[in-house]
C-alpha angles and dihedrals in degrees: 000000000000090000092055091051091052091050090050092050091048090053092047092050090048094051091044091051091051091049091049091050091048091048092051090047093050091046091050091048092050090049090048093049093044101044108016108032095016096105092051093050092046089052091050091049091049092049090052094050105028121042141152107251127198117253112208114228125232108269118235119258125246117224135193122234092274096046098263115144118256096168127007138180112233122191126209132169135220115214120215133178127223105210094184103060096048113092120236092241094052091046092051091047101046111019096087095050090044091054090049093051091047089050092052094046100041096034098235131123119284090233091055093063098033091053090050093051094045093047091051092049097045094046098041095243111175101188106028118164115240102167137349129214099019116175122236090249091055091043092057090053093046091054089059096050124110114283093004091067088065088074139238098318108030093031098038093225115155119182123193116193121212127195112208132181120228126193111197093192089055108198097357112109087354095149094046095048086042132171141260133209133185113242106181142299091032092304124134139194130195146110141255128015093327090065101030090057096030094123089059097042100043102069121194128303121245130210129237127185108235133187122213113233134170124326093020093292122145121219121202118245112203114222141155090254094066113126114212117221119247114233120236122253122259121251122220113204132195093234118120115214095213094046091045092053091048093048095046096051095040091054094042093052092054095044089054093045094053096033090232126179097234143327147185138210128190132187118199129185104239103220099040106029091235112158105229098178137005127177128182117182129177129185124245126212087261092057095253124129130227140157096277102155136000095252092168093065107020107037120080120189142166101278098205117196097000085073090062088083091061091047094049093046089053092052093045092048093048092047091242095127144001136207091268095048106129125223136181110229089200101220091314098290132098124181125212116179090330095311118115133227109199137188120227088233111076110237093020128244101287118227109347141157125258086251092059093039088059093044092051091037090233108187093196094047097050094039093049094049095048096039093050090049097050108021092104092047110022090161089070090058094049091044090054090053090047091051090055088057098249094132094053128089114241093229094225119183095243110087123240103049109170122236115254119228124207110174116238131189088241091063116106092231095051113128141164089275095053098083100046091041096050092049090075097033108275122127085021121109122199135152121237090250092052091051092047091050091057094048089046088055090057090050090046095058094264098308109128110208126192115251108247129194100182132056122228088239139338095294108025140051126200115234113218117200115212096178124007091210129004091192144352121290091248092056093044092052089053091048091052090050091052093050093049090048092057091063106024104039123079112261095022114140089238098043090109089074097047112140125214090205104050137000126259123199122195151108134256122224132196113179130177126232127187086022091153090064132067091250103067114192129193142224113213119200145166125188129178146104142260147256088021097207095051107014115213101163138020122204141186129196120190122180120185125212104348117187101280092211090062098042141291110188117116093239092052102042110023106024096064089056090053090050094050092049092046094048094052096044092046090051091052094056104101096223090053097048095091092046091061098051098132092141137341096263096043094115091051091050096052093039090053092217105172093280091299111165122197104190115176090349094299104162099180093110099056093088111109093014126127109259096212089060095045100039096081090051094050092048091047088057087057099255124141108224123213121187137203131174137049109280142046101247115094114243098174140342141210117209128203108184093178094059092033091234135129127194115205125195112212128212 
């Protein structure tokens, strides 16, 4: 019995000793945490609950050449309620009147807001949503409402700002306007103008002290150390909204008609190089079209017959040929090392001049003239093309420009076929924009200007000259004659788009792709300028892989798009308006504006119409258009004929 008592006491002493040691250890740890490492732990806790958070700045807007918005930053606010920080007395005193004011402003039932406020208060919700997407005007009124006017702590008001990006043209010019997203570590990716000029548009981040509350939410703490963000700068582009709409829909209509894989169309102002419209449309598996890639800038291809202009200019400039140089097309077939050059016309064109060979786009005629002239010194031909700037990138502001390729005898892959093949555009690689820039130089008297997408400032663009003269005046005059002949002379490959009102100059192109396979596909193109006597705009249309059963030649597929674009743009030029006075509703007919008829300036039918379709017409009639509202469909209008202005209210 005594032994058992001793064992029990030993165990008791042992347990008590352990508890004393543990107690001393815990006491020491508490003392250590409180007085030795306390500051460090308090700092860690503070860093986990109170931090400076980045405030994103408002991104700069992107405007068209007339000040219309192409991309805009819109700001909205989400309103939350902190039911913990508001005292019971303040909540009882002000919650009902707050719910009433919210109901009146946001047009929802009183009970809807009162139930939200009461639920958040009774359940201790610290970040309870009251209303999303509140405008700045409504926010300013909400801040003055009962309870909320007491501030973020006493009033429980939490405001979360959201920067959104709005594109008024929707899918039109989507790839050119582009987008930009932040990846990490202040790095960004994107496409188009949004990304190319991201450093201008972004602005500078601000800093806001934030406190972490329940459910991982962060609540702003207003202090004197807050750093306001700096808004980004606006960007003024050369794009014209009316021209862009015309170009987009003209291209889209033809792509759908010929079930093509993809296509691009560009309009450039001749004297300045300003890009007025650019459309890039690719086909989905469902047969729909959208701006998938910037084909105009980034896709190089074998241009086919549109390259004949470059070949002929080289020969004219070097004195190797003239317009009256005669050539035998030899039944429409030439053979080089077993490979064939064929004319589209079976049997060829017989013996014809260079002038007619260009007009008919005779492959055998052009190839034979150039090959005979340079076969003993092909380097001279390539050097001439290099001197004209064809082997150089344009250096445009939009990222992703493709590298041009002009074959040269010094290249490792040069062969006996290289010269005859490159004469009519095979083995050569150029982008649509690079081809257009060369044709534009011909229209511009030889001065090659850099294509530009952005103005120097709101009112002025800076012309950049890439080559003061690609050739002599004599050669350029002959080249212009050849291009006019293609469209305006009988038998020219582009004669189907001849206009009785103004002259078009240009060249058709029909190139083959996948020609090594059994299923040969085609690239249809037309490039030129208008009006031919005093060029204002140059334009290129390139359509890839149209349905061969429906047509594939450049004059059938691409040229009609050029004509439609040129007609509409020409009609919108004020000095040409009287020239095209076929009938009172002519503009409506060519603009395809939902059967809208403006007879004797009667505007009664514009209600319910799409503003982007009607805007060019209103401006053409000399009216200054002012807009208000949130959409693009006209709800109402107010006309002032004396001041030549019209105010439209949008839905």
